[in-house]
N, C-alpha and C positions, 0 to 999 in steps of 0.2 A: 083409709085403713083397709087391709085385705082380710075379709072374713075367713077365707080358706086357710090363711096362715094363723090367724088369731084363735080360732076355735080349737084346733089341736093343742095349741099352747095353753089355753085355759084349762083344757082337760088334763094336761100334764100338771099344772099347778094344783088342780083339785086332787090328783092322785097323791101329790106330796102332802097335802093337808090330811088326807085319810091315813097315810102312813104315820103322820105325827100323832093323830088321835089314837092309832093302834099302839104306838110306842108309849103314850101316856097310860094306857090301860095295862100295858105289860110291865109298868114300873113296879119294881119290888119294894116291899116294905123294909124298913131298916134305916141304915145311915143315909140320910137325904143327899148329903154332899157327894158321897161315893156313887150313888145312883144317878143323880142329876148330871154330874160332871164327868163320870167315867162309865156309866151304864152298868154298874156292878161288876166291872172287870170280867165281862162275859163274852167277849168277841171270839168267834172262831176264825180259822185261817182265811177263808174266802172273804168274809166281812172285813177282817183286818187288812187284807191286801187291797180291797176296793176302797176302804176309807182312807188309807194312806195314799193311794194313787190319786183319788179324786180330790183329796185335800192339797196334794202337791200340784196336780194338773189344774190350773186356774185360768182366770181371764188372760193371763200372760201366755199360756199355752194354746188357748183356743181363739184368742183375739189378737193379743199383742205379738206373740211368736209368729203366727202365720202372716201378720202384717209386716213384720221385719223380713220374713222370707219373701214376701211379695216385693218389698223395696230393694233387698240386697241380693236375692237370687238363691240358686240351689246350694251355694256355699253355706248359707244359714241353716239349711236342712241338715247338712253334715254337722254343723256346729251344735245344733239342738240335740243330736243323739248323745252328746256328752251326759245328758240327764239320765240315761238308761240305768246306771247303777245306784240311783238315789235311794230307792226303797231297800235294796240289798244293804247299802251302807248304813242306813238308819236302823234297821232291825239287826244287822250284824254287829255294829259297834255298841248300840244301846241294848237292844233285845233282852235277853234273859236276865242279865245282871241288873239292869235298870228296873225291870219288873219285880224281881225278887226283893230288891231293896225297897221299892215303893210299897210292896205288901208288908214288909217288916216294919216300916215306919208309918203305915196307914196314910201314905202321901196321896193327895188328890190332885195337886198341881205340880208343875215343874219347880216352882219356887219352894214348895214343901220339900222337894228332894234337895234343893240347894241349901235350905236351912238345916235339914237333917245332916247333911254332909259337913257344912262349914260352921253352923251354930252362930250365925251373925244376923241379927235383925236389920242392920244397916244394909247388908248385902241383899236381903229380901226386898227392902224398900226400893233400892236402886234398880234391881232386876224388874220389879213390878212396874215402876214408872217407865223404864225403858221399853218394856213389852207393850204397854198401853200406847205410848207415842208411836212406835213402829207399826203396831197393828192398826192404828187409826189410818196411817198412810196406806198400808197394804189393803185394808178393807175398802177404803175409798176407791182404790183402783178397781176392785171387783164390782162395786156398785156402779161405777162409770161404765164398765164393760157390759153389764147387764142392761143398763139403760140404752146404750148405743146399739146393742143387739136388737132390742125392741124397736128402736128408732129406724134402723136400717132395714130390717126384715119385715116388720109389721106395719110400718108407717105411723107408729105411735110417737107423738112428740116426746122429745128427750125428758122433759120435766115430768110428764105423765108416766112415762115408762119407769122413771126412777122411783116414783111413788109406789107404783104397782109392784115392781121388783123388790125394792127395799122393804116394803111393808110385809110382803109374803115371807121373806126370810126371817125378819125380826120376830114375827108372830110364831112361826113353827119352831124356831130355835128356842124362843123364850118359854113356850109351853111344853115342848117335847123333850128338851134337854139333850144329853149325849146320845141316848138310845134312838131318838128320832133322827138325830144327825147321822149316825152311822147306818141306820136302815135306809135313809134317803141316799146316802153315799153309795151303798151297794146297788140300789136301783139306778142311780145316776151313772155309775160306772158302766153298767150294761148299755144304757142309752148312748153314752159317749162312744163306746166301741162300735155299736151298730151305725150310729150317725157318721162316724169317721170313715168307716169302710164304704158306705153308700155315697157319701159326698165325694171322696177321692175317685171312686169309679165313675161317677157322673162328670166330674171335672175332666178326667182323662178322655172320656167319650166325647164330651162337648168340644174339646180341643182338637179332636180328630186322631187321637191316639198319642202315645207317649212320644214317639219320634216327631210327630208334627208339632206337639207342644214345645219340645226342646228347640226345634227349628224357629218357631215364632219367638221364643225368648231370645235366641241368638240374634234374630233380626231386630228386635227392640233394643237390645244392648248386649253385646257379646260377653260383657262382664257378669251377666246374670247366670251364666252356666260355668263360671270358674270357681275354684275353691275359695279364692280370696273375696269374692263378691264385689258388688258395685262399691266404688270408692276405696277398694282394697281394705275394707273394714276388718276382715278376718286375718289379722296378723298373729304370729306366734305368741306375743304377749297378750293379745285380746283373747286368744284361745285358752291360754293357761288361766287367765283371770276368770273367764266364763266357767271353766271347770271348777275352780274354787267356789265361785258364787252360787252356781245352780246344782252342784253335785256334792262335793266334799262338805261344803258349809251347811248343807241341808240338815246334817246331823244336829246342828245347834238350833234349829227352828223350834220354838216352844209348842206350836200347834201340831207339829209332826211328832216331837218327842213324847207328848202326853199320850199319843196313841200307842206308844211302846210300853205303856204301863196298864193298858186296859184290856188286853187279851186274856184268854182263860188258861192256856197251857202251852208247853213247848212245841207241841204238834202244830198249834196255830201259827207259831213264829216260822217254822220251816215251810209250811204251806204258803204263808203270807209272802215270804221272800220270793218264792218261785212264781206264784201267780202275779204278785205286784210288779216284779221286774218285767214279766211278759207284757202285762197290760200297759205299763209306762212306755215300753218300746213301741208298741203298735200305735198308741195314741200320739206320741210325740212325732214319730215318723209320718204317720198318715196326715195329721193336721198341718204340719209344716210343709210337707210336699204339696198338699192341696193349695196352700197359700202361695207357694212359689210358682206352681203351674197356673194358678189363677191369673197371673199377669198376662198369659197368652190369650185369655178370654176377655179380661177387663184391663186393658193396658193403661188406662188414664184415670185411675182412682186418685182423688185428691187426698183422702185420708186412708193410709194403708190399713189401719185397724178395722176398716169396714169390709175387708176383702171376703171374710168367711160368710157373714150374713148376706152380702150382695151376691156372692157365688151361689148360695142356697136358692135364692129367688131366681137366679139366671139359669141354672142347670137342672133344677128340680121342678116338678109340677107344684103349684101353690100349696095343695093339701100336704104333699110329701115334705115340702119346705117347712111347713108348720110343725110337722111331727119331728123333723130332724133339727129344727131350731132348738129343740129341747137338749140337744147334745152340748153345745157351748153353754147353754143356760145351766145345764147340770154341772158343768165344770166350775162355773162361777159360784153357783149356789153352795156346792159342797165345800169350797174353800172358805167362803164367808161364814158358813155356820160353824166351822171348826174354829176360826179366829174369833168370832163373836162369842162363842161359848168360853173360849180360853180367856178372853178379856173379862167377861162376866165373872169367871172363877177367880181371876186375879183380884178384882175389886172386892168380891164378897169374901173369899177364903183367905187371900194373902194380905189384904189391907184391913177390911172391916173386922174380921174375927181376930186379927192380931191386935187390934185396938180394944175390942170388946169380946174377949174369950169366954165370958160368962153366957154369951148368946149361942154357944156351940150346940147346946141341946134344945134350943128353941126352934124346932122344925117348922112350925107354921110361919114364923117371922122370916126364916132363911128361905123358905119357898117363895114367899111374896117378894122378898128383896131380890132374889136371883132373877125372877121374871121381870121385875121393874127395871133392874139394872140393864138387862139385855135389851129391853124395849127402848130405853133412853139412849143407849149406845147406838141403836139402829137409827133413831131420829137424828142424832148428831152426825152420823155418817151420811145421811141423806143431804144434810146441809153442806157438808164438806165436798160432796160430789156435784154440787149444783153447777159449777163452772169448770168443765174438764179440760185437760191438755189434749194435744193431737195424738201422741203416741204413748200408750199405756205402759209399754214394756220397760221404759227407763224409770218411771215412777215406781213400778213394782219391784224392779231390781234394786232400787235405792232402799226401799223398806226391807227387803230380804237381807241386804248387806248389813243394815243396822242391827237387826236381830242376831245375825251370825257373829258380828264383831263383839257383841255383849255376852252371848251365851255359850259359844262353841267351846272355848278352853275351860271355863269353870265347870261345864257339864262333863266333857270327856276326861279331863285330867282328874276331876273329882271322882270319877268312876275307877280310873286305872292307876292313879298315882297316890299311894297310901299316905305320903307326907304332904300332900297338897293341903293348904290351909286358907283361912278366910282372907288374910293379908294378901296372898297371892291372887286369889279370885277377885277381890275388890280392885286390885291394881290392874288386872287384865281387863275387867269390865270398863273401868274409867278410861284407861289408855285406848282400848279398842274403840269405844264409842266416840271419844274425843277425836281421835285420829281420823276415823271414818267420816264423822260429821264435817270436820274441817276440810278434808280433801274433797268430799262430795260437794260441799257448799262453794268452794273456790274452783271446782271443776279441774282439779289437779290430778294428773296421772303420772306419778314418778316412774321413770323408765318405760312409760307406755302402759303400765299395769293399772287395772281398775283399782280404785281405792280400797277394796276389800283385801287385796293381797298385802300391801304394807300395813293395813290396820290389823290383820290377823298375825302378821309376823311380829309387830311391835307389842301386840297384846300378849303373845306367847312369851316374849322377852320380859315383859312387865310381870307376868305371872311368876316366872322363875326368880326374878330379882325380889319381888315383893314377898315371895314365899320364904326368903331368908329371914324376914323380920317378924314372922308370925309363928304360931305353934299349932300343931295338928289338934283337931277337935276329936273328942271321944264320941263314939257312936251313941245316939240318943235312944231312949225308949220311945215307943209310938206316941205315948201321951204327951211327950215333951214338945211335939210339933205345935201344940196349941197353947203353950205357956206364954 
């Protein structure tokens, strides 16, 4: 193990722990669920931008994405920039209307919003189970990414790194709640920006300049510098599929949507859109370009996902590598804490309290249950991540697509189509999830499109047809969410 690398990383983990303690002390008295899972809806614009960005920028963007850029070349860097409007779309489409309705209904989770809109317990159960299944896959990817990072950069065995990394996240999320999550997100976003800039600069310098790096890539494989990439992977159908999967479809991701109901005012939304879009642009471009150019320095990596941690050790002094190892670590942690907290909220708020509404005012019991559920989920994810695949990006995109196929149309059409009803929403969820699962399991791509495209199209059609057989629900009172 490399002490110069490990010591700065341990210092970073200690800082995260201190921020979590601070968040616990700042926790306001009152509605425990609202405070623990939404931070009292008190986020300002900068924190909103950073938590949305860092929740979205995950192991896929800091490990899997650069790994794909390493393998397929500069064309993947251009492909990755499709993600730039993600924050703008999430806040623009959901934004004010979503938050206003959430306050009116006193909604704490995305499923609260769906129940308030459609008045269907069956829909809530289906949405909750879908969310948990997809999040287990998505969080497993993040756990694998964190452990691989420690393995490649610090020489820590994979299993040991998994225990250290997973344990840290489970503990600070369980005890600090949403407020700890977003405070850490804000700090982690800054770390990610600094780390991205310095790593990219060091990679270009080590390669002998941009021109020399491009020349080396051309010498290795001329396709590395073409828009189509190696194996001509970036086709028009792949491009459009990717756009749906990692940009437009992000509107339907539950852990992103819940952040759109936790800010304090409209000024925060406007600032969040500007800052968030800028930060996403810099992070996505910088990390993917570093991964692509890294092939000029490390031409023979067996596992592409290791390109960023190995580059850090190669082009940076050991102590600096330890400091900036925190950048991809921050990306992974911020995504896991959002998904872990949302999973815990789903179990406690959407399932447990729906079965036992009389426990709604039992704050000590809810406090204990929320912490225990989060810790147990963390342990289950450690077990799921014990035997990882070679490339994370495909597993991560699979989980992303499953969430989008279930939630996108019920969420968006529920906000903007007055006549939308539970029959339509349920039809869309069932058809979207079934179609996506079937196509992904059989590895079928109709017309060359990723399964998310036909899944969303059929889901939309199912919503419209199913809507003909239901009736619109009347708007509920806030108290009816817990009936």
